[in-house]
gemmi code that builds the backbone of each chain (N, CA, C; Angstrom):
import gemmi

chains = {
    "A": [
        ("ASP", (1.443, 15.601, -5.839), (1.017, 14.590, -6.800), (0.360, 15.057, -7.993)),
        ("ILE", (0.560, 14.447, -9.087), (-0.069, 14.673, -10.347), (-1.397, 14.021, -10.384)),
        ("GLN", (-2.423, 14.613, -10.545), (-3.767, 13.894, -10.687), (-4.025, 13.796, -12.153)),
        ("MET", (-4.758, 12.715, -12.606), (-5.163, 12.367, -13.873), (-6.689, 12.214, -13.921)),
        ("THR", (-7.438, 13.188, -14.581), (-8.835, 13.127, -14.559), (-9.164, 12.676, -15.825)),
        ("GLN", (-9.879, 11.387, -15.958), (-10.226, 10.764, -17.201), (-11.751, 10.874, -17.437)),
        ("SER", (-12.133, 11.191, -18.635), (-13.561, 11.140, -18.907), (-13.910, 10.587, -20.436)),
        ("PRO", (-15.159, 10.146, -20.601), (-16.198, 9.915, -19.608), (-15.735, 8.547, -18.857)),
        ("SER", (-16.409, 8.315, -17.709), (-16.205, 6.964, -17.030), (-16.775, 5.778, -17.786)),
        ("SER", (-17.650, 6.062, -18.565), (-18.138, 4.915, -19.381), (-18.927, 5.606, -20.604)),
        ("VAL", (-18.918, 4.601, -21.744), (-19.487, 5.277, -22.963), (-19.960, 3.882, -23.606)),
        ("SER", (-21.150, 4.071, -24.268), (-21.728, 3.016, -25.033), (-21.655, 3.290, -26.355)),
        ("ALA", (-21.153, 2.317, -27.160), (-20.920, 2.638, -28.652), (-21.307, 1.377, -29.485)),
        ("SER", (-21.290, 1.531, -30.677), (-21.650, 0.447, -31.664), (-20.361, 0.070, -32.497)),
        ("VAL", (-20.321, -1.135, -32.994), (-19.265, -1.411, -33.985), (-19.127, -0.433, -35.085)),
        ("GLY", (-18.053, 0.131, -35.462), (-17.896, 1.014, -36.455), (-17.811, 2.526, -35.929)),
        ("ASP", (-18.353, 2.766, -34.799), (-18.301, 4.102, -34.126), (-16.906, 4.566, -33.921)),
        ("THR", (-16.616, 5.861, -33.798), (-15.439, 6.375, -33.324), (-15.700, 6.910, -31.890)),
        ("VAL", (-14.708, 6.623, -30.950), (-14.811, 6.852, -29.525), (-13.576, 7.558, -29.166)),
        ("THR", (-13.810, 8.670, -28.423), (-12.692, 9.577, -27.865), (-12.723, 9.542, -26.365)),
        ("ILE", (-11.596, 9.272, -25.758), (-11.453, 9.345, -24.392), (-10.417, 10.355, -23.975)),
        ("THR", (-10.697, 11.153, -22.897), (-9.843, 12.180, -22.701), (-9.134, 12.089, -21.121)),
        ("CYS", (-8.085, 12.605, -21.016), (-7.428, 12.720, -19.622), (-6.836, 14.051, -19.649)),
        ("ARG", (-7.158, 14.650, -18.485), (-6.560, 15.948, -18.094), (-5.726, 15.978, -16.926)),
        ("ALA", (-4.424, 16.329, -17.075), (-3.511, 16.391, -15.810), (-3.683, 17.467, -15.084)),
        ("SER", (-3.462, 17.503, -13.822), (-3.526, 18.515, -12.811), (-2.436, 19.651, -12.860)),
        ("GLN", (-1.387, 19.245, -13.692), (-0.289, 20.128, -13.975), (0.324, 19.601, -15.363)),
        ("GLY", (1.140, 20.441, -15.978), (1.825, 20.122, -17.255), (2.659, 18.856, -17.229)),
        ("ILE", (2.582, 17.941, -18.019), (3.298, 16.797, -18.054), (3.968, 16.447, -19.381)),
        ("ALA", (4.145, 17.534, -20.091), (4.816, 17.380, -21.600), (4.018, 16.420, -22.360)),
        ("ARG", (4.700, 15.367, -22.719), (3.989, 14.262, -23.498), (4.145, 13.052, -22.791)),
        ("TRP", (4.359, 12.888, -21.477), (4.490, 11.682, -20.778), (3.221, 11.041, -20.410)),
        ("VAL", (2.473, 10.631, -21.381), (1.132, 9.784, -21.197), (1.165, 8.454, -21.882)),
        ("ALA", (0.704, 7.580, -21.224), (0.468, 6.276, -21.943), (-0.955, 5.773, -21.674)),
        ("TRP", (-1.394, 5.023, -22.635), (-2.810, 4.425, -22.687), (-2.874, 2.993, -22.603)),
        ("TYR", (-3.633, 2.459, -21.733), (-3.749, 0.928, -21.677), (-5.138, 0.485, -21.896)),
        ("GLN", (-5.354, -0.715, -22.390), (-6.626, -1.415, -22.622), (-6.576, -2.645, -21.472)),
        ("GLN", (-7.711, -2.793, -20.928), (-7.832, -3.946, -20.074), (-9.234, -4.627, -20.171)),
        ("LYS", (-9.045, -5.873, -20.402), (-10.288, -6.676, -20.312), (-10.376, -7.487, -19.167)),
        ("PRO", (-11.756, -7.806, -18.794), (-11.905, -8.493, -17.551), (-10.981, -9.706, -17.349)),
        ("GLY", (-10.383, -9.735, -16.175), (-9.538, -10.886, -15.752), (-8.228, -10.915, -16.521)),
        ("THR", (-7.809, -9.903, -17.040), (-6.524, -9.750, -17.790), (-5.751, -8.548, -17.360)),
        ("VAL", (-4.422, -8.599, -17.498), (-3.599, -7.504, -17.125), (-3.664, -6.417, -18.174)),
        ("PRO", (-3.451, -5.202, -17.745), (-3.465, -4.118, -18.730), (-2.506, -4.201, -19.925)),
        ("LYS", (-2.966, -3.892, -21.094), (-2.105, -3.938, -22.259), (-1.800, -2.429, -22.704)),
        ("LEU", (-0.400, -2.292, -22.960), (-0.085, -1.032, -23.435), (-0.394, -0.801, -24.952)),
        ("LEU", (-1.150, 0.348, -25.182), (-1.549, 0.695, -26.562), (-0.766, 1.792, -27.080)),
        ("VAL", (-0.437, 2.823, -26.271), (0.102, 4.003, -26.716), (1.101, 4.604, -25.766)),
        ("PHE", (2.299, 5.000, -26.019), (3.298, 5.603, -25.262), (3.667, 6.882, -25.597)),
        ("ALA", (4.152, 7.876, -24.669), (4.586, 9.058, -25.065), (3.633, 9.775, -25.980)),
        ("THR", (2.328, 9.885, -25.428), (1.225, 10.627, -26.041), (0.775, 9.879, -27.389)),
        ("SER", (1.559, 9.752, -28.419), (1.029, 9.350, -29.687), (1.742, 7.996, -30.392)),
        ("ASN", (2.619, 7.607, -29.612), (3.348, 6.477, -30.317), (2.612, 5.059, -29.949)),
        ("LEU", (2.326, 4.499, -31.085), (1.524, 3.128, -31.075), (2.477, 1.954, -30.687)),
        ("GLN", (2.115, 1.347, -29.698), (2.970, 0.074, -29.254), (2.946, -0.820, -30.466)),
        ("THR", (4.123, -1.657, -30.612), (4.057, -2.559, -31.646), (2.915, -3.573, -31.586)),
        ("GLY", (2.242, -3.771, -32.658), (1.251, -4.846, -32.733), (-0.252, -4.039, -32.591)),
        ("VAL", (-0.191, -2.958, -32.082), (-1.631, -2.268, -31.889), (-1.988, -1.896, -33.201)),
        ("PRO", (-3.433, -2.063, -33.510), (-4.000, -1.661, -34.696), (-4.012, -0.033, -34.803)),
        ("SER", (-3.919, 0.288, -36.114), (-3.816, 1.787, -36.426), (-5.003, 2.476, -36.148)),
        ("ARG", (-6.143, 1.859, -35.813), (-7.469, 2.525, -35.492), (-7.322, 3.258, -34.235)),
        ("PHE", (-6.428, 2.763, -33.364), (-6.039, 3.549, -32.027), (-5.093, 4.617, -32.480)),
        ("SER", (-5.431, 5.791, -31.747), (-4.401, 6.951, -31.855), (-4.475, 7.839, -30.652)),
        ("GLY", (-3.484, 8.455, -30.423), (-3.338, 9.317, -29.231), (-2.896, 10.608, -29.525)),
        ("SER", (-3.326, 11.696, -28.860), (-2.749, 12.977, -29.123), (-2.812, 13.783, -27.772)),
        ("GLY", (-2.307, 15.130, -27.889), (-2.407, 15.940, -26.779), (-0.931, 16.433, -26.349)),
        ("SER", (-0.958, 17.221, -25.349), (0.202, 17.838, -24.803), (0.035, 18.748, -23.672)),
        ("GLY", (0.999, 18.923, -22.791), (0.700, 19.734, -21.684), (-0.186, 19.155, -20.639)),
        ("THR", (-1.444, 19.514, -20.488), (-2.370, 18.822, -19.596), (-3.578, 18.102, -20.209)),
        ("ASN", (-3.839, 18.240, -21.512), (-4.903, 17.562, -22.312), (-4.471, 16.530, -23.280)),
        ("PHE", (-5.056, 15.350, -23.020), (-4.596, 14.244, -23.826), (-5.713, 13.366, -24.209)),
        ("SER", (-5.798, 12.608, -25.182), (-6.980, 11.957, -25.791), (-6.546, 10.660, -26.360)),
        ("LEU", (-7.336, 9.619, -26.331), (-7.194, 8.447, -27.026), (-8.453, 8.197, -27.888)),
        ("THR", (-8.195, 8.081, -29.277), (-9.343, 7.872, -30.078), (-9.235, 6.501, -30.716)),
        ("ILE", (-10.408, 5.864, -30.672), (-10.448, 4.563, -31.405), (-11.394, 4.837, -32.504)),
        ("SER", (-10.873, 4.757, -33.803), (-11.716, 4.700, -35.031), (-12.265, 3.447, -35.391)),
        ("SER", (-13.520, 3.471, -35.996), (-14.090, 2.311, -36.428), (-13.992, 1.100, -35.363)),
        ("LEU", (-14.667, 1.289, -34.308), (-14.614, 0.406, -33.222), (-15.088, -0.993, -33.686)),
        ("GLN", (-14.110, -1.860, -33.216), (-14.329, -3.285, -33.503), (-14.696, -4.085, -32.238)),
        ("PRO", (-15.391, -5.300, -32.393), (-15.955, -6.001, -31.202), (-14.814, -6.314, -30.190)),
        ("GLU", (-13.562, -6.603, -30.507), (-12.537, -6.886, -29.465), (-12.032, -5.534, -28.893)),
        ("ASP", (-12.650, -4.451, -29.217), (-12.253, -3.082, -28.540), (-13.169, -2.775, -27.245)),
        ("PHE", (-14.145, -3.623, -26.999), (-15.069, -3.407, -25.939), (-14.280, -3.836, -24.606)),
        ("ALA", (-13.868, -2.808, -23.887), (-12.905, -2.978, -22.726), (-12.780, -1.761, -21.965)),
        ("THR", (-12.016, -1.758, -20.908), (-11.740, -0.496, -20.099), (-10.470, -0.016, -20.503)),
        ("TYR", (-10.447, 1.403, -20.654), (-9.223, 2.094, -20.928), (-8.721, 2.942, -19.849)),
        ("PHE", (-7.373, 3.076, -19.626), (-6.886, 3.789, -18.719), (-5.677, 4.759, -19.267)),
        ("CYS", (-5.571, 5.983, -18.734), (-4.308, 6.765, -19.064), (-3.402, 6.708, -17.910)),
        ("GLN", (-2.148, 6.971, -18.027), (-1.087, 6.978, -17.082), (-0.046, 7.988, -17.330)),
        ("GLN", (0.261, 8.801, -16.458), (1.249, 9.783, -16.659), (2.638, 9.307, -16.040)),
        ("SER", (3.736, 9.692, -16.570), (4.999, 9.386, -16.034), (5.951, 10.511, -16.162)),
        ("ASN", (5.486, 11.844, -15.894), (6.272, 13.038, -15.959), (7.184, 13.009, -14.872)),
        ("ARG", (6.784, 12.521, -13.767), (7.728, 12.506, -12.549), (8.168, 10.967, -12.245)),
        ("PHE", (8.482, 10.228, -13.286), (8.889, 9.010, -13.109), (10.082, 8.864, -12.152)),
        ("PRO", (10.085, 7.849, -11.271), (9.289, 6.761, -11.142), (7.923, 6.730, -10.555)),
        ("ALA", (7.632, 8.065, -10.095), (6.205, 8.056, -9.643), (5.243, 7.937, -10.736)),
        ("LEU", (4.063, 7.400, -10.654), (3.122, 7.257, -11.632), (1.806, 7.312, -11.165)),
        ("THR", (0.947, 7.949, -11.995), (-0.402, 8.058, -11.546), (-1.275, 7.661, -12.808)),
        ("PHE", (-2.537, 7.214, -12.535), (-3.371, 6.616, -13.576), (-4.728, 7.486, -13.404)),
        ("GLY", (-5.378, 7.451, -14.667), (-6.770, 8.034, -14.644), (-7.546, 6.960, -14.090)),
        ("GLY", (-8.929, 7.325, -14.014), (-9.917, 6.525, -13.232), (-10.469, 5.358, -14.137)),
        ("GLY", (-10.318, 5.473, -15.400), (-10.671, 4.460, -16.243), (-11.921, 4.813, -17.256)),
        ("THR", (-12.091, 4.337, -18.278), (-13.207, 4.489, -19.112), (-13.806, 3.143, -19.659)),
        ("LYS", (-14.909, 2.766, -19.478), (-15.446, 1.492, -19.880), (-16.254, 1.780, -21.023)),
        ("VAL", (-15.682, 1.031, -22.200), (-16.407, 1.234, -23.624), (-17.312, -0.135, -23.711)),
        ("GLY", (-18.558, 0.148, -23.629), (-19.482, -0.912, -23.758), (-20.321, -0.914, -24.973)),
        ("ILE", (-21.008, -1.961, -25.197), (-21.712, -2.090, -26.364), (-23.153, -1.448, -26.314)),
        ("LYS", (-23.525, -0.511, -27.240), (-24.807, 0.062, -27.161), (-25.829, -0.852, -27.650)),
    ],
    "B": [
        ("GLN", (12.707, -12.808, -23.396), (11.784, -11.929, -22.947), (11.525, -12.070, -21.496)),
        ("LEU", (11.536, -10.969, -20.759), (11.298, -11.007, -19.203), (9.850, -11.387, -18.995)),
        ("GLN", (9.734, -12.188, -17.935), (8.474, -12.689, -17.404), (8.445, -12.536, -15.932)),
        ("LEU", (7.366, -12.129, -15.345), (7.212, -11.814, -14.058), (6.075, -12.622, -13.378)),
        ("GLN", (6.116, -12.990, -12.236), (5.111, -13.893, -11.617), (5.109, -13.501, -10.192)),
        ("GLU", (3.958, -13.063, -9.580), (3.766, -12.817, -8.280), (3.494, -14.020, -7.443)),
        ("SER", (3.781, -13.956, -6.150), (3.400, -15.170, -5.256), (3.219, -14.566, -3.931)),
        ("GLY", (2.228, -15.296, -3.141), (1.928, -14.881, -1.861), (0.475, -15.282, -1.467)),
        ("PRO", (0.081, -15.006, -0.146), (-1.144, -15.424, 0.380), (-2.309, -14.730, -0.409)),
        ("GLY", (-3.416, -15.320, -0.310), (-4.646, -14.760, -0.993), (-5.513, -14.013, 0.032)),
        ("LEU", (-5.126, -14.267, 1.364), (-6.012, -13.802, 2.476), (-5.062, -13.257, 3.511)),
        ("VAL", (-5.249, -12.122, 3.964), (-4.560, -11.569, 5.037), (-5.557, -10.937, 6.073)),
        ("ARG", (-5.217, -10.970, 7.351), (-6.116, -10.661, 8.443), (-5.927, -9.060, 8.578)),
        ("PRO", (-6.905, -8.250, 8.986), (-6.792, -6.930, 9.244), (-5.716, -6.741, 10.286)),
        ("SER", (-4.978, -5.550, 10.073), (-3.900, -5.153, 10.984), (-2.620, -5.883, 10.700)),
        ("GLU", (-2.576, -7.003, 10.030), (-1.460, -7.767, 9.780), (-0.693, -7.225, 8.490)),
        ("THR", (0.532, -7.889, 8.198), (1.308, -7.357, 6.989), (1.121, -8.287, 5.784)),
        ("LEU", (0.778, -7.651, 4.725), (0.656, -8.153, 3.461), (2.165, -8.252, 2.849)),
        ("SER", (2.528, -9.664, 2.426), (3.776, -9.725, 1.872), (3.634, -10.467, 0.533)),
        ("LEU", (4.151, -10.043, -0.512), (4.166, -10.540, -1.773), (5.642, -10.560, -2.482)),
        ("THR", (5.793, -11.472, -3.324), (7.119, -11.691, -3.956), (6.895, -11.723, -5.501)),
        ("CYS", (7.749, -11.190, -6.147), (7.654, -11.229, -7.680), (9.052, -11.871, -8.291)),
        ("THR", (8.870, -12.956, -8.896), (9.937, -13.692, -9.452), (10.087, -13.301, -10.844)),
        ("VAL", (11.361, -12.941, -11.147), (11.714, -12.503, -12.608), (12.443, -13.496, -13.378)),
        ("SER", (11.867, -13.897, -14.416), (12.675, -14.934, -15.278), (12.947, -14.472, -16.670)),
        ("GLY", (13.874, -15.014, -17.313), (14.253, -14.494, -18.769), (15.361, -13.376, -18.624)),
        ("GLY", (15.861, -13.251, -17.452), (17.015, -12.185, -17.323), (17.162, -11.915, -15.925)),
        ("SER", (18.383, -11.387, -15.617), (18.875, -11.095, -14.118), (18.419, -9.720, -13.779)),
        ("ILE", (17.770, -9.496, -12.769), (17.140, -8.211, -12.322), (18.298, -7.191, -11.959)),
        ("SER", (19.562, -7.772, -11.675), (20.572, -6.862, -11.497), (21.440, -6.542, -12.617)),
        ("ASP", (21.213, -7.198, -13.840), (21.870, -6.969, -14.914), (21.328, -5.843, -15.838)),
        ("TYR", (20.103, -5.444, -15.552), (19.407, -4.355, -16.142), (19.298, -2.930, -15.460)),
        ("VAL", (19.399, -1.934, -16.133), (19.184, -0.647, -15.518), (17.726, -0.309, -15.546)),
        ("TYR", (17.030, -1.158, -14.877), (15.555, -1.039, -14.865), (14.932, -0.685, -13.417)),
        ("TYR", (13.808, -0.274, -13.380), (13.003, -0.167, -12.316), (12.021, -1.369, -12.118)),
        ("TRP", (11.672, -1.702, -10.995), (10.695, -2.902, -10.757), (9.654, -2.188, -9.849)),
        ("GLY", (8.411, -2.509, -10.257), (7.450, -1.976, -9.477), (6.159, -2.795, -9.117)),
        ("TRP", (5.485, -2.292, -8.116), (4.191, -2.857, -7.661), (3.030, -1.961, -7.771)),
        ("PHE", (1.901, -2.490, -8.197), (0.692, -1.796, -8.564), (-0.422, -2.627, -7.888)),
        ("ARG", (-1.567, -1.876, -7.805), (-2.767, -2.675, -7.269), (-4.006, -2.112, -7.917)),
        ("GLN", (-5.178, -3.027, -7.922), (-6.392, -2.561, -8.515), (-7.452, -3.305, -7.737)),
        ("PRO", (-8.145, -2.469, -6.907), (-9.332, -2.958, -6.137), (-10.279, -3.673, -7.158)),
        ("PRO", (-11.212, -4.446, -6.766), (-12.117, -5.091, -7.790), (-12.956, -4.018, -8.254)),
        ("GLY", (-13.091, -3.969, -9.519), (-14.019, -2.990, -10.280), (-13.561, -1.660, -10.325)),
        ("LYS", (-12.140, -1.379, -9.871), (-11.790, -0.008, -9.845), (-10.490, 0.082, -10.640)),
        ("GLY", (-9.848, 1.330, -10.546), (-8.814, 1.774, -11.392), (-7.451, 1.212, -10.656)),
        ("LEU", (-6.316, 1.590, -11.432), (-4.978, 1.217, -11.080), (-4.343, 2.159, -10.095)),
        ("GLU", (-3.501, 1.512, -9.087), (-2.772, 2.552, -8.323), (-1.318, 1.986, -8.261)),
        ("TRP", (-0.375, 2.945, -8.478), (0.976, 2.729, -8.218), (1.431, 2.640, -6.779)),
        ("ILE", (1.966, 1.452, -6.295), (2.305, 1.481, -4.891), (3.793, 1.827, -4.742)),
        ("GLY", (4.666, 1.453, -5.439), (6.010, 1.967, -5.433), (6.952, 1.213, -6.378)),
        ("SER", (8.317, 1.667, -6.434), (9.171, 0.983, -7.409), (10.587, 0.949, -6.740)),
        ("VAL", (11.263, 0.011, -7.175), (12.694, -0.127, -6.775), (13.537, -0.204, -7.849)),
        ("TYR", (14.822, 0.672, -7.966), (15.670, 0.540, -8.928), (16.630, -0.565, -8.810)),
        ("HIS", (17.327, -0.872, -9.816), (18.205, -2.100, -9.890), (19.332, -1.952, -8.746)),
        ("SER", (19.647, -0.739, -8.397), (20.624, -0.421, -7.320), (19.934, -0.637, -5.974)),
        ("GLY", (18.770, -0.663, -5.787), (18.019, -1.010, -4.441), (17.294, 0.298, -3.910)),
        ("THR", (17.493, 1.366, -4.654), (16.784, 2.644, -4.210), (15.342, 2.630, -4.467)),
        ("THR", (14.510, 3.055, -3.464), (13.071, 2.709, -3.524), (12.453, 4.119, -3.684)),
        ("TYR", (11.255, 4.004, -4.264), (10.230, 5.158, -4.571), (8.895, 4.664, -4.094)),
        ("TYR", (8.142, 5.512, -3.313), (6.829, 5.083, -2.776), (5.915, 6.059, -3.079)),
        ("ASN", (4.561, 5.487, -3.282), (3.337, 6.337, -3.484), (3.254, 7.168, -2.128)),
        ("PRO", (3.190, 8.446, -2.024), (3.061, 9.242, -0.768), (1.873, 8.751, -0.021)),
        ("SER", (0.801, 8.360, -0.626), (-0.447, 7.809, 0.022), (-0.171, 6.568, 0.897)),
        ("LEU", (0.883, 5.968, 0.464), (1.102, 4.547, 1.208), (2.492, 4.449, 1.837)),
        ("ASN", (3.223, 5.550, 1.715), (4.592, 5.712, 2.184), (4.846, 5.028, 3.418)),
        ("SER", (4.103, 5.435, 4.477), (4.276, 5.020, 5.819), (4.134, 3.594, 6.075)),
        ("ARG", (3.564, 2.758, 5.042), (3.192, 1.426, 5.359), (3.905, 0.491, 4.446)),
        ("VAL", (4.573, 1.077, 3.398), (5.191, 0.140, 2.316), (6.692, -0.066, 2.390)),
        ("THR", (7.143, -1.089, 2.202), (8.440, -1.528, 1.916), (8.749, -2.355, 0.754)),
        ("ILE", (9.541, -1.898, -0.241), (9.790, -2.793, -1.396), (11.335, -3.098, -1.303)),
        ("SER", (11.690, -4.373, -1.727), (13.068, -4.672, -1.570), (13.369, -5.554, -2.753)),
        ("LEU", (14.831, -5.694, -3.118), (15.300, -6.657, -4.035), (15.958, -7.666, -3.375)),
        ("ASP", (15.913, -8.958, -4.068), (16.733, -9.902, -3.544), (17.481, -10.609, -4.837)),
        ("THR", (18.475, -10.060, -5.180), (18.995, -10.417, -6.504), (19.589, -11.716, -6.620)),
        ("SER", (19.877, -12.375, -5.373), (20.331, -13.832, -5.480), (19.158, -14.740, -5.816)),
        ("LYS", (18.019, -14.367, -5.604), (16.713, -15.048, -6.134), (16.111, -14.505, -7.355)),
        ("ASN", (16.652, -13.407, -7.698), (16.018, -12.720, -9.032), (14.437, -12.279, -8.553)),
        ("GLN", (14.427, -11.715, -7.505), (13.045, -11.529, -6.948), (13.001, -10.002, -6.313)),
        ("PHE", (11.905, -9.468, -6.338), (11.692, -8.219, -5.608), (10.321, -8.370, -4.778)),
        ("SER", (10.290, -7.737, -3.649), (9.111, -7.965, -2.685), (8.452, -6.815, -2.211)),
        ("LEU", (7.284, -7.043, -1.918), (6.316, -5.952, -1.254), (5.921, -6.331, 0.090)),
        ("ARG", (6.063, -5.382, 1.061), (5.597, -5.523, 2.291), (4.646, -4.292, 2.523)),
        ("LEU", (3.363, -4.485, 2.928), (2.332, -3.490, 3.260), (1.743, -3.856, 4.665)),
        ("LYS", (2.107, -2.919, 5.585), (1.666, -3.307, 6.931), (0.369, -2.582, 7.229)),
        ("SER", (-0.165, -3.156, 8.362), (-1.411, -2.603, 8.976), (-2.511, -2.528, 7.980)),
        ("VAL", (-2.695, -3.686, 7.371), (-3.858, -3.713, 6.283), (-5.272, -3.583, 6.795)),
        ("THR", (-5.985, -2.946, 5.963), (-7.414, -2.881, 6.299), (-8.276, -3.503, 5.011)),
        ("ALA", (-9.588, -3.578, 5.024), (-10.279, -3.971, 3.934), (-10.160, -3.080, 2.716)),
        ("ALA", (-9.793, -1.893, 2.940), (-9.460, -0.985, 1.653), (-8.239, -1.510, 0.880)),
        ("ASP", (-7.432, -2.252, 1.479), (-6.169, -2.851, 0.798), (-6.601, -4.080, -0.058)),
        ("THR", (-7.806, -4.528, -0.041), (-8.189, -5.583, -0.870), (-8.100, -5.389, -2.151)),
        ("ALA", (-7.347, -6.032, -2.976), (-7.043, -5.680, -4.497), (-6.362, -6.811, -5.163)),
        ("MET", (-6.306, -6.744, -6.558), (-5.430, -7.520, -7.231), (-4.096, -6.778, -7.233)),
        ("TYR", (-2.925, -7.439, -6.882), (-1.716, -6.888, -6.724), (-0.779, -7.419, -7.984)),
        ("TYR", (-0.376, -6.396, -8.751), (0.526, -6.645, -9.861), (2.004, -6.173, -9.691)),
        ("CYS", (2.830, -7.067, -10.228), (4.262, -6.582, -10.294), (4.539, -6.256, -11.768)),
        ("ALA", (5.474, -5.323, -12.023), (5.535, -4.904, -13.400), (6.925, -4.291, -13.529)),
        ("ARG", (7.338, -4.144, -14.881), (8.525, -3.250, -14.989), (8.332, -1.959, -15.595)),
        ("PRO", (8.127, -0.947, -14.790), (7.818, 0.330, -15.274), (8.890, 1.112, -16.024)),
        ("SER", (8.373, 1.991, -16.998), (9.387, 2.739, -17.562), (8.717, 4.085, -17.908)),
        ("THR", (9.491, 5.155, -18.343), (8.788, 6.376, -18.840), (7.862, 6.135, -20.082)),
        ("LEU", (8.096, 5.025, -20.739), (7.398, 4.829, -22.031), (6.319, 3.580, -21.828)),
        ("GLY", (5.900, 3.634, -20.616), (4.769, 2.665, -20.402), (5.363, 1.222, -19.829)),
        ("MET", (4.331, 0.331, -19.611), (4.760, -0.979, -19.073), (4.008, -2.102, -20.087)),
        ("THR", (5.036, -2.954, -20.475), (4.565, -4.039, -21.447), (4.736, -5.414, -20.614)),
        ("GLU", (5.500, -5.320, -19.487), (5.878, -6.637, -18.726), (5.085, -6.688, -17.451)),
        ("TRP", (4.181, -7.532, -17.266), (3.182, -7.572, -16.038), (3.430, -8.957, -15.458)),
        ("GLY", (3.179, -9.123, -14.251), (2.765, -10.424, -13.599), (1.286, -10.621, -13.980)),
        ("GLN", (0.856, -11.823, -13.667), (-0.466, -12.213, -13.857), (-1.366, -11.669, -12.770)),
        ("GLY", (-0.800, -11.237, -11.640), (-1.675, -10.659, -10.480), (-1.731, -11.645, -9.447)),
        ("ASN", (-1.922, -11.169, -8.231), (-2.216, -11.937, -7.062), (-3.305, -11.218, -6.393)),
        ("LEU", (-4.486, -11.892, -6.291), (-5.577, -11.202, -5.513), (-5.405, -11.495, -4.082)),
        ("VAL", (-5.415, -10.209, -3.445), (-5.301, -10.325, -1.906), (-6.576, -9.778, -1.275)),
        ("THR", (-7.203, -10.643, -0.326), (-8.380, -10.251, 0.354), (-7.980, -9.915, 1.709)),
        ("VAL", (-8.460, -8.917, 2.299), (-8.087, -8.488, 3.659), (-9.478, -8.788, 4.401)),
        ("SER", (-9.392, -9.834, 5.231), (-10.785, -10.126, 6.059), (-10.267, -10.991, 7.231)),
        ("SER", (-11.053, -10.959, 8.193), (-10.873, -11.644, 9.440), (-11.585, -13.185, 9.332)),
    ],
}
model = gemmi.Model(1)
for chain_id, residues in chains.items():
    chain = gemmi.Chain(chain_id)
    for i, (resn, *xyz) in enumerate(residues, 1):
        res = gemmi.Residue()
        res.name, res.seqid = resn, gemmi.SeqId(i, " ")
        for name, pos in zip(("N", "CA", "C"), xyz):
            atom = gemmi.Atom()
            atom.name, atom.element = name, gemmi.Element(name[0])
            atom.pos, atom.b_iso = gemmi.Position(*pos), 0.0
            res.add_atom(atom)
        chain.add_residue(res)
    model.add_chain(chain)
structure = gemmi.Structure()
structure.add_model(model)
structure.setup_entities()
């Protein structure tokens, strides 16, 4: 199994801050990483696919980068609606999928 | 646009079998070269892939659940189903159906909360 180690598990930030979340894969996964946002009581929303491709309709303040085993999601100029939990997910051995443990972005 | 909706009981007794169905609308599940999957999320925790079924009926399961899981297609009803046997409290979670792909998932059901309790 490919494990995804996500950090930090939580972060406190203010509106306008830049937040970076990282995921490390237990083995190389090329660029097969997606990032999701989830707010309480809702289903995960796809933000980024294949490491750095923004899903249609996702604001440009979200960006993804990385390759191999190290990946990151950056939120620039944090907005009030961005306070949520974020998950990474690898699909290198699709259809098998694994997720990171999640990062809760809270208000400082 | 495809829409997915889970259905099934919200309470299952320990040691019994959890059964959920996902109904797909907006298209036929046998017309698409897609995978269909089940996921779960314990309260306050992260997401876990349970397994997937290809439109041909071929199944793939999470190794950690492989011995207890069965996923199947019912093309006549445009549904796919999950059966998880011998449940314990650790199986309490929100269960989601979705359409997975290598490029992520944009189509999810709303979720079905299942509590395992006597």
